[in-house]
Structures are given as C-alpha cells and as structure tokens.
C-alpha positions in Angstrom: 56.5 -38.5 -9.4 53.0 -37.2 -8.7 51.1 -35.6 -11.7 49.1 -32.6 -10.6 45.8 -31.4 -12.2 45.3 -28.2 -10.3 47.5 -25.6 -8.6 45.2 -25.3 -5.7 45.3 -25.5 -2.8 48.8 -24.1 -2.9 50.0 -26.2 0.0 48.6 -29.4 -1.4 47.8 -29.2 -5.2 45.1 -31.6 -6.4 46.5 -34.6 -8.2 45.4 -35.8 -11.6 44.3 -39.1 -10.1 42.1 -37.5 -7.4 40.6 -35.0 -9.9 39.8 -37.7 -12.4 38.1 -39.9 -9.7 36.0 -36.9 -8.7 34.9 -36.3 -12.3 34.1 -40.0 -12.9 32.1 -39.9 -9.6 30.0 -37.0 -10.8 29.4 -38.7 -14.2 28.1 -41.7 -12.2 25.8 -39.3 -10.3 24.4 -38.1 -13.6 23.6 -41.7 -14.5 22.1 -42.5 -11.1 20.0 -39.3 -11.0 18.6 -39.0 -14.5 20.2 -41.9 -16.5 17.0 -43.3 -18.0 15.9 -39.9 -19.1 19.3 -39.0 -20.6 19.4 -42.3 -22.6 16.1 -41.4 -24.2 17.9 -38.5 -25.9 20.8 -40.7 -27.2 20.2 -42.1 -30.7 18.8 -45.6 -30.1 21.6 -47.4 -32.1 24.2 -45.9 -29.8 22.5 -46.0 -26.4 24.3 -49.1 -25.2 27.7 -47.3 -25.7 26.9 -43.9 -24.2 27.8 -44.4 -20.5 31.0 -46.3 -21.3 31.9 -43.5 -23.7 31.2 -40.8 -21.0 33.2 -42.6 -18.3 36.1 -43.1 -20.8 36.1 -39.4 -21.7 36.1 -38.5 -18.0 39.1 -40.7 -17.4 41.1 -39.4 -20.4 40.1 -35.8 -20.5 43.0 -34.4 -18.5 45.8 -36.9 -19.3 47.5 -34.2 -21.4 48.4 -32.4 -18.2 51.2 -34.8 -17.8 53.3 -32.6 -20.1 56.4 -31.2 -18.5 55.6 -27.6 -19.4 52.1 -27.9 -17.8 53.4 -29.5 -14.7 56.0 -26.8 -14.4 53.2 -24.1 -14.6 51.5 -25.8 -11.7 54.6 -26.2 -9.6 55.4 -22.5 -10.1 51.8 -21.5 -9.2 52.1 -23.6 -6.1 55.4 -21.8 -5.3 57.6 -24.9 -5.3 61.3 -24.8 -5.3 63.0 -24.3 -8.7 64.8 -27.6 -8.1 61.5 -29.4 -8.4 60.8 -28.1 -11.9 61.0 -30.7 -14.7 63.5 -30.7 -17.5 61.9 -29.8 -20.8 62.9 -31.3 -24.1 64.4 -28.8 -26.5 62.1 -27.4 -29.2 58.7 -28.4 -27.8 56.1 -25.8 -27.0 53.2 -25.6 -24.5 50.3 -27.3 -26.2 46.9 -27.0 -24.5 46.3 -30.2 -22.5 42.9 -30.9 -24.0 44.6 -31.3 -27.5 47.2 -33.7 -26.1 44.8 -35.9 -24.0 43.2 -37.8 -27.0 46.7 -39.2 -27.7 45.8 -41.9 -25.1 42.6 -43.0 -26.8 43.8 -45.0 -29.7 43.4 -48.4 -28.2 40.7 -47.4 -25.6 38.3 -46.2 -28.3 38.6 -49.3 -30.5 35.8 -51.3 -28.9 33.3 -48.5 -29.8 31.5 -48.4 -33.2 33.8 -46.7 -35.7 31.2 -43.9 -36.5 31.2 -42.6 -32.8 35.0 -42.9 -32.2 35.5 -39.4 -33.5 32.9 -38.1 -31.1 34.8 -39.5 -28.2 38.1 -38.0 -29.5 36.4 -34.6 -30.1 34.6 -34.5 -26.7 38.0 -34.9 -25.0 39.9 -32.5 -27.3 37.3 -29.8 -27.2 36.3 -29.8 -23.6 38.2 -26.6 -23.6 38.2 -24.2 -26.5 41.9 -23.7 -26.7 44.3 -25.1 -29.4 42.1 -25.4 -32.5 44.8 -23.6 -34.5 46.8 -26.8 -34.5 44.0 -28.7 -36.3 44.1 -26.7 -39.6 46.4 -29.0 -41.5 49.3 -31.5 -41.2 51.8 -28.7 -40.9 50.0 -27.0 -38.1 49.8 -30.4 -36.3 53.6 -30.8 -36.2 54.1 -29.1 -32.7 51.5 -31.5 -31.3 53.4 -34.5 -32.7 56.7 -33.1 -31.3 55.2 -32.6 -27.8 53.8 -36.2 -27.7 56.9 -37.9 -29.1 59.6 -35.8 -27.3 57.9 -35.2 -24.0 54.6 -37.0 -23.2 55.6 -40.5 -24.4 58.6 -40.4 -22.1 56.4 -39.6 -19.1 54.0 -42.5 -19.4 55.5 -44.0 -16.2 54.4 -40.9 -14.3 50.8 -42.0 -15.0 51.2 -45.4 -13.2 48.7 -44.2 -10.6 46.1 -43.8 -13.4 46.6 -47.3 -14.8 43.9 -49.1 -12.6 41.2 -46.8 -14.1 41.7 -48.4 -17.5 40.8 -52.0 -18.3 43.9 -53.3 -20.0 45.9 -50.3 -18.9 47.1 -47.2 -20.7 49.2 -47.6 -23.8 51.9 -45.2 -25.0 50.3 -42.1 -26.6 50.0 -41.8 -30.3 50.0 -38.5 -32.2 48.0 -40.0 -35.2 44.5 -38.7 -34.4 44.3 -35.4 -36.3 41.9 -36.8 -38.8 39.6 -37.9 -35.9 39.4 -34.3 -34.8 38.5 -33.1 -38.3 35.6 -35.5 -38.9 32.2 -33.9 -39.7 29.5 -36.0 -37.9 26.3 -37.4 -39.4 23.0 -36.4 -37.7 23.0 -39.3 -35.2 26.7 -39.0 -34.4 26.4 -35.2 -34.0 23.6 -35.8 -31.4 25.8 -38.4 -29.6 28.7 -36.0 -29.6 26.6 -33.1 -28.2 25.3 -35.1 -25.3 28.7 -36.7 -24.6 30.6 -33.4 -24.6 27.9 -31.6 -22.7 27.8 -34.1 -19.9 31.6 -34.3 -19.8 31.5 -30.5 -19.2 28.9 -31.0 -16.4 30.9 -33.7 -14.7 34.3 -31.9 -15.1 33.0 -28.5 -13.9 31.3 -30.1 -10.9 34.4 -32.1 -10.1 36.6 -29.1 -10.4 34.3 -27.1 -8.1 34.0 -30.1 -5.7 30.3 -29.9 -5.7 27.5 -32.3 -6.6 26.6 -32.3 -10.3 22.9 -32.8 -9.4 21.4 -31.6 -6.1 18.4 -33.3 -4.6 17.0 -34.8 -7.8 13.3 -35.8 -7.9 12.5 -34.3 -4.5 9.8 -32.0 -5.7 6.4 -33.0 -7.0 3.0 -32.0 -8.4 1.5 -32.9 -5.0 3.4 -30.2 -3.3 1.9 -27.7 -5.7 -1.6 -29.0 -5.0 -1.0 -28.8 -1.3 0.2 -25.2 -1.6 -3.0 -24.3 -3.6 -5.3 -26.0 -1.1 -3.6 -25.2 2.2 -2.1 -21.8 1.5 -4.4 -20.4 -1.3 -7.5 -22.1 0.0 -8.4 -23.5 -3.4 -10.8 -26.5 -3.2 -9.2 -29.6 -4.8 -12.0 -29.9 -7.3 -11.3 -26.3 -8.4 -7.7 -26.9 -9.3 -8.4 -26.5 -13.0 -4.8 -26.9 -14.0 -4.4 -30.5 -12.8 -6.1 -32.5 -15.5 -4.5 -30.4 -18.3 -1.1 -30.6 -16.8 -1.4 -34.3 -16.3 -2.5 -35.1 -19.8 0.2 -32.9 -21.4 3.0 -34.0 -19.0 5.0 -35.8 -21.7 4.5 -33.2 -24.4 5.5 -29.7 -25.4 2.7 -27.4 -24.4 1.5 -23.8 -25.0 -1.0 -22.3 -22.6 -2.4 -18.8 -23.2 -4.0 -17.5 -20.0 -4.7 -14.1 -18.4 -3.1 -12.4 -15.4 -4.1 -14.1 -12.1 -5.4 -17.2 -13.9 -3.0 -19.6 -12.2 -0.8 -20.3 -15.3 2.3 -20.5 -13.1 0.8 -23.3 -11.1 -0.2 -25.0 -14.3 3.5 -25.0 -15.3 4.6 -26.3 -12.0 2.1 -29.2 -12.1 3.3 -29.9 -15.6 6.9 -30.1 -14.3 5.9 -32.6 -11.6 9.1 -34.2 -10.2 11.3 -33.7 -13.2 14.4 -31.5 -13.5 13.3 -28.0 -14.7 14.3 -24.5 -15.6 11.8 -21.6 -15.4 12.8 -18.6 -17.7 11.7 -15.0 -17.3 12.8 -11.9 -19.1 13.9 -9.6 -16.2 15.9 -10.2 -13.0 13.3 -8.6 -10.8 10.6 -11.0 -12.0 13.1 -13.9 -11.7 13.8 -13.0 -8.1 10.1 -12.8 -7.3 9.5 -16.2 -8.9 12.4 -17.6 -7.0 10.8 -16.6 -3.7 7.4 -17.9 -4.9 8.8 -21.3 -5.7 10.6 -21.6 -2.4 7.2 -20.9 -0.7 5.3 -23.3 -3.0 7.7 -26.2 -2.5 8.6 -25.3 1.1 12.2 -25.8 0.1 15.4 -23.9 -0.4 16.5 -26.3 -3.1 15.5 -23.8 -5.8 18.2 -22.4 -8.1 18.6 -18.8 -8.9 20.4 -18.0 -12.2 21.2 -14.5 -13.4 24.1 -12.1 -13.4 23.5 -10.8 -9.8 22.1 -14.0 -8.3 24.8 -14.3 -5.6 24.3 -10.8 -4.4 20.5 -11.0 -4.5 20.5 -14.3 -2.5 22.9 -12.8 0.1 20.7 -9.8 0.4 17.7 -11.9 1.4 19.6 -13.3 4.5 18.9 -11.5 7.7 21.8 -10.1 9.8 21.6 -13.1 12.2 22.5 -15.7 9.5 25.4 -17.8 10.5 28.5 -18.5 8.3 26.9 -21.9 7.6 23.8 -20.2 6.3 25.8 -17.9 4.0 27.9 -20.8 2.8 24.9 -22.9 2.1 23.3 -20.1 0.1 26.5 -19.6 -2.0 26.7 -23.4 -2.6 23.2 -23.4 -4.0 24.0 -20.4 -6.2 27.1 -22.2 -7.5 25.1 -25.3 -8.1 22.6 -23.3 -10.1 25.4 -21.8 -12.2 26.5 -25.4 -12.9 22.9 -26.3 -13.9 22.7 -28.7 -10.9 19.6 -27.6 -9.0 16.4 -29.6 -9.4 14.4 -26.5 -10.4 16.2 -23.2 -11.4 14.6 -19.8 -12.1 16.7 -17.9 -14.6 16.8 -15.0 -17.0 16.5 -16.1 -20.6 20.0 -15.1 -21.6 21.5 -17.7 -19.3 20.2 -20.6 -21.4 18.7 -19.6 -24.7 22.0 -18.0 -25.9 23.1 -21.6 -26.5 21.3 -21.3 -29.8 24.3 -19.2 -30.9 26.5 -22.4 -30.4 29.4 -20.7 -28.6 32.2 -22.8 -27.3 30.8 -25.0 -24.6 27.1 -24.5 -25.5 26.7 -28.3 -25.4 26.6 -28.2 -21.6 23.3 -26.3 -21.7 21.7 -28.3 -24.5 22.7 -31.7 -23.0 21.2 -30.7 -19.7 18.0 -29.4 -21.2 17.7 -32.6 -23.2 16.6 -34.4 -20.0 14.8 -31.4 -18.4 11.6 -29.5 -18.7 11.7 -25.8 -19.6 9.1 -23.2 -18.8 9.1 -20.0 -20.8 7.0 -17.2 -19.1 6.2 -13.8 -20.5 7.6 -14.5 -24.0 5.7 -11.5 -25.2 8.1 -9.2 -23.4 11.0 -9.9 -25.8 11.7 -8.2 -29.0 11.1 -10.2 -32.2 14.8 -10.9 -32.8 15.1 -12.3 -29.2 12.0 -14.4 -29.7 13.6 -15.9 -32.8 16.5 -17.0 -30.7 14.2 -18.5 -28.0 12.0 -20.4 -30.5 15.0 -21.7 -32.4 16.5 -23.0 -29.1 13.2 -24.6 -28.2 13.2 -26.4 -31.5 16.7 -27.7 -31.0 16.0 -28.7 -27.4 12.8 -30.5 -28.4 14.7 -32.5 -31.1 17.1 -33.6 -28.4 14.3 -34.9 -26.2 13.7 -31.9 -23.9 10.2 -30.6 -23.3 9.0 -27.0 -23.0 5.9 -25.2 -21.7 5.2 -21.7 -23.0 2.8 -19.7 -20.7 1.7 -16.3 -21.8 -1.2 -13.9 -22.0 -0.3 -12.8 -25.5 1.4 -15.0 -28.1 1.5 -13.4 -31.6 0.2 -15.7 -34.3 3.4 -15.6 -36.3 5.3 -17.1 -33.4 2.7 -19.8 -32.9 2.6 -20.7 -36.5 6.4 -20.9 -36.8 6.9 -23.2 -33.9 3.8 -25.4 -34.5 5.0 -26.0 -38.1 8.4 -27.3 -36.9 7.3 -29.2 -33.8 4.3 -31.5 -34.4 2.0 -32.5 -31.6 2.3 -29.4 -29.3 -0.5 -29.6 -26.7 -2.7 -26.5 -26.4 -5.1 -26.5 -23.5 -8.1 -24.2 -23.9 -7.1 -20.6 -23.3 -7.9 -19.5 -19.7 -9.2 -15.9 -19.6 -11.8 -14.2 -17.4 -15.0 -13.2 -19.1 -15.8 -10.4 -16.6 -15.1 -6.8 -17.8 -11.9 -5.3 -16.3 -10.9 -2.3 -18.5 -12.8 0.5 -20.0 -10.8 2.3 -22.7 -10.5 6.0 -23.7 -8.3 7.0 -26.6 -6.7 10.4 -26.3 -5.3 11.7 -29.6 -2.5 13.6 -28.0 1.0 13.2 -26.6 1.2 12.1 -23.0 2.9 15.3 -22.0 0.1 17.4 -23.6 -1.3 19.9 -21.0 -4.8 18.3 -21.4 -3.4 14.8 -20.6 -1.4 16.2 -17.6 -4.5 17.8 -16.3 -6.4 14.5 -16.7 -3.7 12.7 -14.6 -4.0 15.3 -11.9 -7.8 15.1 -11.9 -7.7 11.4 -11.7 -5.4 11.5 -8.7 -8.0 13.5 -6.8 -10.7 10.9 -7.6 -8.8 7.6 -7.2 -6.5 6.1 -4.6 -3.7 5.5 -7.1 -2.9 6.5 -10.7 -0.3 4.5 -12.8 1.3 6.4 -15.6 3.5 4.5 -18.1 5.8 6.3 -20.5 7.7 4.7 -23.4 11.0 6.4 -22.5 12.8 7.5 -19.3 13.1 11.0 -20.8 9.3 11.3 -21.1 8.7 9.8 -17.7 10.8 12.6 -16.2 9.1 15.2 -18.2 5.7 14.0 -17.0 6.8 14.3 -13.4 8.0 17.8 -14.0 4.7 18.8 -15.6 2.7 17.4 -12.8 4.9 19.1 -10.2 4.3 22.4 -11.9 0.6 21.9 -11.0 1.6 21.6 -7.3 0.9 17.9 -7.3 3.2 15.2 -6.0 4.3 12.3 -8.3 6.7 9.4 -7.8 9.1 8.2 -10.4 10.4 4.7 -11.1 12.6 3.6 -14.0 15.8 1.7 -14.7 18.1 4.7 -14.4 18.2 4.8 -10.6 20.9 3.2 -8.5 20.2 -0.4 -7.5 19.7 0.7 -3.9 17.2 3.5 -4.7 15.3 1.4 -7.2 14.9 -1.4 -4.7 13.7 1.1 -2.1 11.2 2.6 -4.5 9.9 -0.8 -5.4 9.8 -2.5 -2.1 8.8 0.4 0.1 7.0 2.4 -2.5 5.0 1.1 -5.5 4.8 -2.5 -4.3 3.8 -1.7 -0.8 1.3 1.1 -1.4 -0.2 1.9 -4.7 -1.3 5.4 -3.6 -0.8 8.7 -5.4 0.6 9.2 -8.9 3.4 6.7 -9.9 5.2 7.4 -13.2 7.2 4.5 -14.6 8.3 2.9 -17.9 7.7 -0.6 -19.4 9.6 -2.2 -16.5 6.1 -2.2 -14.9 4.8 -4.6 -17.6 6.6 -7.7 -16.3 8.5 -7.1 -13.1 6.0 -5.5 -10.7 3.1 -7.2 -9.0 0.9 -4.1 -8.6 -2.8 -3.3 -8.8 -3.9 0.3 -9.6 -7.3 1.8 -10.0 -6.6 3.7 -13.2 -3.8 4.1 -15.8 -2.7 6.7 -18.3 -0.3 5.2 -20.8 1.4 6.0 -24.1 0.5 4.0 -27.1 2.7 1.0 -27.8 2.4 -2.4 -29.5 -0.8 -4.3 -28.6 1.0 -7.0 -26.6 2.8 -4.3 -24.6 -0.6 -2.5 -24.0 -2.3 -5.7 -22.7 0.6 -6.2 -20.3 0.3 -2.7 -19.1 -3.4 -2.9 -18.6 -2.9 -6.0 -16.6 -1.5 -3.7 -13.8 -5.0 -2.2 -13.4 -8.1 -3.8 -11.8 -6.6 -7.2 -11.0 -6.2 -9.4 -7.9 -9.7 -10.9 -7.9 -11.6 -7.6 -8.1 -15.3 -7.8 -9.3 -16.4 -6.8 -12.8 -15.6 -3.2 -13.5 -19.0 -1.5 -13.5 -18.2 2.2 -13.8 -19.0 4.1 -17.0 -15.8 6.1 -16.5 -12.6 4.7 -18.2 -9.9 3.2 -16.1 -7.4 3.0 -19.1 -6.4 6.2 -20.9 -4.2 5.8 -24.0 -2.3 8.8 -25.4 -1.9 8.0 -29.1 1.2 10.1 -30.0 4.2 8.0 -28.8 7.4 9.7 -27.6 9.8 6.9 -28.8 9.0 7.6 -32.4 9.5 4.0 -33.4 12.8 3.5 -31.6 11.3 1.0 -29.2 8.0 -0.1 -30.7 7.6 -0.9 -34.4 5.7 1.9 -36.1 3.6 -0.4 -38.2 2.6 -2.5 -35.3 1.8 0.6 -33.2 -0.3 2.0 -36.1 -2.3 -1.3 -36.3 -2.7 -1.2 -32.5 -4.0 2.3 -32.6 -6.5 1.5 -35.3 -7.8 -1.5 -33.4 -8.0 0.3 -30.1 -10.0 3.1 -31.6 -12.8 0.7 -32.4 -13.0 -0.2 -28.7 -13.0 3.4 -27.5 -15.3 3.6 -24.4 -15.8 -0.2 -24.5 -15.7 -2.4 -21.5 -13.1 -5.2 -22.2 -12.6 -8.6 -20.6 -9.5 -10.7 -20.7 -11.2 -12.7 -23.5 -11.7 -9.5 -25.5 -8.1 -8.5 -25.1 -6.9 -11.9 -26.1 -9.0 -11.7 -29.3 -7.7 -8.2 -29.9 -4.1 -9.4 -29.8 -4.9 -12.3 -32.2 -6.6 -10.0 -34.7 -3.7 -7.6 -34.8 -1.0 -10.2 -35.1 -3.1 -12.0 -37.7 -3.6 -8.9 -39.8 -2.1 -9.3 -43.3 -0.6 -5.8 -43.1 1.8 -7.2 -40.5 3.5 -9.3 -43.1 5.3 -6.3 -44.5 6.1 -4.6 -41.2 9.5 -4.0 -39.6 8.3 -6.2 -36.7 7.9 -9.2 -38.8 11.1 -8.4 -40.8 13.2 -8.4 -37.6 11.9 -11.9 -36.6 12.3 -13.3 -40.1 15.9 -11.9 -40.5 17.0 -13.4 -37.1 15.4 -16.8 -37.9 17.2 -16.8 -41.3 20.5 -16.1 -39.7 20.1 -19.0 -37.3 18.5 -21.5 -39.6 20.1 -20.9 -43.0 23.5 -19.3 -42.1 24.1 -21.2 -38.9 25.1 -18.0 -37.2 27.3 -18.6 -34.2 29.6 -16.7 -31.8 32.8 -17.6 -30.0 32.0 -17.0 -26.3 29.0 -17.1 -24.0 29.5 -13.5 -22.9 29.4 -12.5 -26.6 26.2 -14.5 -27.0 24.6 -12.9 -24.0 25.5 -9.4 -25.2 24.0 -10.2 -28.6 20.9 -11.6 -27.1 20.3 -8.5 -24.9 21.2 -6.4 -27.9 22.6 -3.6 -25.7 25.8 -3.0 -23.9 25.3 -1.2 -20.6 28.0 -0.2 -18.1 27.5 0.0 -14.4 28.9 3.2 -12.9 28.7 5.1 -9.7 27.4 8.7 -10.4 29.8 11.2 -9.0 27.2 12.8 -6.8 26.5 9.4 -5.2 30.2 8.8 -4.7 30.7 12.2 -3.0 27.8 11.5 -0.7 29.0 8.0 0.2 32.8 8.2 -0.4 33.9 6.7 2.9 31.6 3.7 2.6 32.5 3.1 -1.0 36.3 3.5 -0.5 36.2 1.1 2.4 34.4 -1.5 0.4 36.9 -1.1 -2.5 39.8 -1.5 -0.1 38.2 -4.6 1.5 37.7 -6.1 -1.9 41.4 -5.9 -2.6 42.6 -7.0 0.8 40.2 -9.9 1.5 40.5 -13.3 -0.1 37.4 -14.8 1.6 34.6 -15.1 -1.0 31.8 -14.3 1.3 33.4 -11.1 2.5 34.3 -10.1 -1.1 30.7 -10.6 -2.2 29.6 -8.4 0.7 32.0 -5.6 -0.4 30.8 -6.0 -4.0 27.2 -5.8 -2.8 28.0 -2.5 -1.0 29.4 -1.1 -4.2 26.7 -2.5 -6.5 24.0 -0.7 -4.6 25.5 2.6 -5.4 25.8 1.9 -9.2 23.4 2.6 -12.0 23.4 0.9 -15.4 23.8 3.3 -18.4 24.1 2.8 -22.2 27.6 2.4 -23.4 27.3 4.9 -26.2 26.6 7.5 -23.5 29.2 6.2 -21.1 32.0 6.6 -23.7 31.4 10.3 -24.0 31.4 11.3 -20.3 34.3 12.0 -17.9 34.9 9.1 -15.6 37.6 7.5 -13.5 38.3 4.1 -12.0 38.3 3.4 -8.3 39.5 -0.1 -9.2 40.3 -0.9 -12.8 40.6 -4.7 -12.3 37.1 -4.8 -10.8 35.7 -2.3 -13.3 34.5 0.0 -10.5 33.9 3.3 -12.2 32.8 6.8 -11.1 31.1 8.8 -13.8 30.7 12.5 -13.8 27.0 12.9 -13.9 24.1 14.5 -12.0 21.9 12.2 -9.9 19.0 12.6 -7.5 16.8 10.2 -5.5 13.8 11.8 -7.0 14.6 11.6 -10.7 17.7 9.3 -11.1 20.5 9.9 -13.5 20.3 13.1 -15.6 21.2 12.2 -19.1 21.6 14.8 -21.8 20.4 12.2 -24.3 18.6 9.1 -23.4 18.6 6.2 -25.8 16.3 3.2 -26.1 19.0 1.1 -24.3 17.7 2.6 -21.1 14.0 2.0 -21.6 13.4 -0.9 -19.3 
C-alpha cells in the first residue's frame, strides 16, 4: 500500500516517498548554493557530520505519517471510499507524526558522535510544534509507545518504497528515545541543533510548496551597484566614496553613520556584494520604495519583498496588461521571499528580528541569517524596547556567523555602547555628513495649535512654495487643519488613519508628486516619504525624531541655505504629553535646541547634537533608557520567549490594530465590496482571491483595538475578518475618532 504525505492534490495525493525526495533535493540545493558559508557557522568539531545529519533528518522527518490514523485522515480529506480506510488497533490515539518519526532513528543515528545524536532526534521531533505534552515524563510517553508498538511497527512493510533512501535499510521502530528528546544541549551542540533544525525547516517548507529553496543565488554583485551609480546617477568612478570602505569591511560587522542623501544605501549594497542578504526597514511604505529601488539598481526582478501585505503590493505594481504568467511569476517570488529563498529580500523588521523571542520554528530565520548579510536601515525610528530586540537578535546572529550593517543618520550612544561591548571588531567607517548649512532653527515656546503658530504657518505658505507641518498625534494634525481652514487657507492632511486607497492616492499623487501648499502630517513623514520642502513647522519631539523630520527640508543636493530666515520652526509644547516621546528625552532635546536658536546647522552639527544629548548623564535615569534596559534584561537574563511567530510580531509592534471598513466607505462602495466578498468565497484560484482581497483592503483603515472593541460593527465575512465599523470618515480628514491613542500615531 502507498503511504501518503499530503492530502493534495485530492485526485492524486502526494506520496511520502515523493515528498521526501523533494525535501532531500532542496537540502542538496542549500548545500550547492551556500554550503561553504553554512559550514563556517557549524562548530568546527562537528562540520564533517553536518550535511549527513541534515540529509538523514530530511529522510526521516515524516516517517511518522505511516500511522494508520494519519493515513485515514489523508484518505478522508482526499474523499476516498470508506472501504479504503485502514483498520486501527484498539486503544491507540492519534500522535503527531513528528513525535513518532524519530522512532526510526535508533540505528541510523549511531554513526554520529554521541553528543549530537540528541540534536538529530530533536530536529526531527520538533520540526512541528505539536506533541510536546507527551515528553513531560514516562507516564505521558505511554501513548507514544502504544502507537509505535501496536500500529507503526506492524506497518514497516508499507515503507518498502523508502528503504533505498537509507544505507543498510530501515529497521523496526523503537519507542525508546524519550530521553534523547529531553537532553539539554551544550553550547556547541545547541548551535549544531539550531542550524540543523532551521535548515530542515527550510528544505521541508520549500519541498511542501514545490518551490526552490534558494532562488538565483550569487547572481547580484557590487559591480552592478557601481554600474548603476556611474551610468544612471552619473557618478564618476573615482567619486564612489563607498567602494573602498565597503570592500575593507566586507567580512565584518559594520556601523555607518551618514546623513540623508549621502549614499549610505549604496554603501550597504556594495558591502553585500554577491552574498545572500536581507534589508530591514521599519515601515511597509519605505520597504516598498526600497524594493523598487533595488530592482532598478540591479536591473533584476529577483528581489524579495517581505511584509504583511507584500503579495497585494506586488500585484498592484503590475499593469493591466500583465499576463497570467506575469502574475504567477510575481506570486512565486513573493512566496520565495516568505520562505527566505530570494537572493536579496527587503523586509519589515518584525519579519526577522522577532526570532529573538525564540518562538516555535524561529531556528529557520536564525539558520538562514547565519549565512547571510543583514542591513538595518533607519534603526532610530524604533522605540527603545524594539531596538533592544533588534540589537539582541544582531548579537545572536553574529555569534552564529552572520554579518550585519547598520546604516543610520542618528544612533544613540547607549545603543552603540551596548552592541560594541558585546561584539568586538565592529568596523566603523568615518561618519559621512555634509558640512554645508541646511537648516536654520527658530524655537517657538508655544503649542503648535496656538493662534500665533497657526498664523505663522499661513504666512509661510504665502512666502514659500511648500510648507510641511508635522504633528505628534493624528488628533493634533486634524486640529491644525481646522485652524488653518478657519483662516480661509487650504491645507492637505496625511496620516495613518485614512483608508489604504486614500492614503496611497494622497502620497503618490499628492505629497510625493508635488510639495506645494501646506501639508500636515504625522511622524510617518520621518521615514516613509521621499519629500523635499522649503520650510517646516513641527512639534517638539526627541532629538533623533527631530533630525529625521528636518531631513525632509532643504535636501536633494540643494546648495547651502543662505537665508537669514529660519526654515525649521519648532513648537515646544508637545501635544502627546509623553505618550509617544519620552518626557525626559524631549526636555533634554528642547534645552539643547534652544542653544541653537537662529543658528544655521549642517548635517555635522545635527549629528553632534544627537551625540551630545544621548551622551548626557541625565539620560541614565530617564524613562527612555529604562525601557531599553528592561527589555534587554528580559531577553538576556530571563530568556523571555513566546509560543508563536504571530505573538512575537504583535509584541514587537507593541500595538494591536484591526483593519475595518468605515461604514460611510461601505455605504458609498457597497456593490463593489459585496461583489469582492462574494468572489472571495466562490473562487478557489489564488490569483483571483488576492485580487478580491486587494479590492477590500483598499477600503479598510487600521484602527487601535482598544477603540475598535467599543464601537458598533458587523462582519461581512467572519472567516476572513472583513468588518464594517460604524464610524465617520471623509477623504479630507480620514477616520473621526472620539479618542485617538498613540497606537494610531504613525
């Protein structure tokens, strides 16, 4: 009788033999693509055994599916006749196949050193997270013994097709391996186990999806980046300042501090050269922009995109004439990025750094990063507790053999000190900042909605082509717009509380296309928008945030700012009252900025300003530093972990938002939305379902859960979480919230 591994396709379920061959093939592909690099991460004393251990784990990992109860589940799912169902021995229960599979290892693992045998058993047993309740003690293990002795042992003949995969053949299964699954590894064995289990996940997941575990390895290069700079950006070869520094630091971890427009992205790409890499950014909009930029730089579509809406974004970039093959190719690349298989992937930080929480299956990410390069851009945009997670992950990855490059305009000294103390030999090229003056400051000791400040905004709009106003909260941004309108002056609003469709329109055909008039926004402008305004009025915030905001003024190779008039106005009474930016840090920032009132500041001056504030002894007792220290302590001393990846991502983001369709938006688009929901339920084709989801997604807005739970709403489709919420909405101002929390301030 044939043993099945999968219930699909229904008319011809995949056999265990075919699935296993595919997984072994993908493991071989890992070895062929990056084998030498991977071995560098394996403890030297165990390197000669690693690939044999991985191939063995691949061959054995699903043998537990031979169980009668498991085979019957597949037969039922494949809608086979009841007469085909297997007889099940009395008294046995359905044990997860991953817990049963190691029963076949007892003779196969013997040739390996005794200290790494438990790693092989555990990699197989824990390649799924199910069944750990059977490992608690001997009594809990009894149902596993029963299943092996009363069922699996009697079905060994059904595995005859698998016998040629094993030198010497498969022996009868033994239930005597509980102790192997309970072993606590030493340092070297733990590292061996992490890499073994992580790459077993990679091979298994690629094999199950019938996709290449690694796509186009080693096809990109530093030369392509240089060609882009010389041919597209018209930079003379001798003026590519990044090249010598990137070359000398290629084998090292590196931190580069450089200003906006300095070419730090190209430095990171030159540092990557031809190696597998991940490029992490804080926001999806900046990830999407970098994804497009890398496709242009490398003249290649073999760039991965990895975030929660990556499939819908990638599909939205295809024109209406794209063929089915074009759509399929795009989706294949998105799937490959999700499986960490693209040569370079651009991602949001939560997709990879949450592995620091060591949720079930985290080894897949760490094992991949062990032979990759990792670029961390805009690290200053994260809260201190998120930075703690990122830095802890970088330390763990570095210990495994991976390499990272942090590129940023502002890196607080406490972060630099922390990571430099734990990772020796970090390369630090000279900071790259322009010395020409860009910003002249004026401090305004008022709230940003004060009539005097509003009048100043209106007056500036009459004098300059474009005025950028940045508020700390959505609530304040709306209030500023209302105050300006009362003065018979038009102002445009952009924040996170618009539908995806409206926000995209306001970005692509509004603020990104033409920086004219008054634009009022929130801190989403700090990192996600490539804009260049003449003048800015902003609320006070932390110094790193201020520098990021100022970077949206007088950029893009403009000459030195020569006017005696300010182009940066800072209102010093913040509307967030400490709910977003730490009060101590804001206070230190205000004190420092006041000493620069009316001064012309260059990138160098701003860099030194950040260093002085984050080096201030007063910061040691601040809430900002306390958040970082607490998070680090949880990760380092208490080994804080979570069960699932989704839980880790939720914790990393710190907020729980819910996507809803505002009732006014639903009423105005009911026919289109209802049609999409109906198509979602009736269509099984993935491409068509994604198109329907995209139609619905465009009409949604993301709101904080604590607000969502208190409003009236109803489900258009509960299985898909398509929700209509009873709330006011307009294209001009977005969602009308009675109370707006910090969760919405991005």
